[in-house]
C-alpha angles and dihedrals in degrees: 000000000000113000120220117233111269088221092064092049090052092050090052092050092050090048090052094049091048094048092045094051089054092050097042090048090051103036104022125229101291097047098039114103132202089234091058092046091051091052091049092048094045091236137108124264086245092060090053091053089049088063103030131037095221144328092287095059090044093051092048090050092048094050092046092051095043095045092048091054094045090047094049090052091050093045089055090053093047093052094042097050103031104039092090119026121195100161112015098207098045092042092051090048090054090047091050092052093051092042091057094050102076089040091060102036125017095028100034093124091053093054090045085056092051089053089054091050092052091047094053105023093136090062098047122087108260090227087066094049090048090049091052093046095050096043097044128009098031093046091051094045094052092054092048092046092055090059092048087049090054093048091048087053090053091051095247093117136028105219131139098189113042095183091054089046089051090055090049095050092047093051091047094053097038110117100166098118111013093155094049091232099094092256124144110254123228123259090252093052091050092048091050093049094045093047094047092041094054091045090054093046095050091045089057094044096047102048 
């Protein structure tokens, strides 16, 4: 039997995952169809089923792959901006601006997918949600919480639960959807959100 080149299979799989991310981010899990994913990926439905058992397995693989890439980008930003602090407020503002950038640009489809997950969580397999949480948000939260824990130990912040504080900070500086319509905010809108968010966070953690 003649074997197909492994590179070709890998390319097909990448095309499927990219197409599926686009469709899931646009239509959500429930409304997305294998036919639509096949069209977006430029492959046949049979090719998709050669790689994935069903839509559930494909969705879980997509969210894991996408969350991993988004989390890695965020972890790089956390380490780059927070490894050395000179002025906590200004450094956190700079971090927040950088943190918002991949969320609104390079990883826009991923965060559109996250909005879809939040909108229809009751209709998505729990295993897929758990995979997304462990691969993405929880991983990022733990890294940020470690820095907050260090600053609390140095007397820069007054916090008792670093992981909860990390969630609060990320929410306050998140500028992914200021309009509520899934649109990309302007740089000025991001800057205003981050600056005010950091101010509110530090006020709560210093008083």
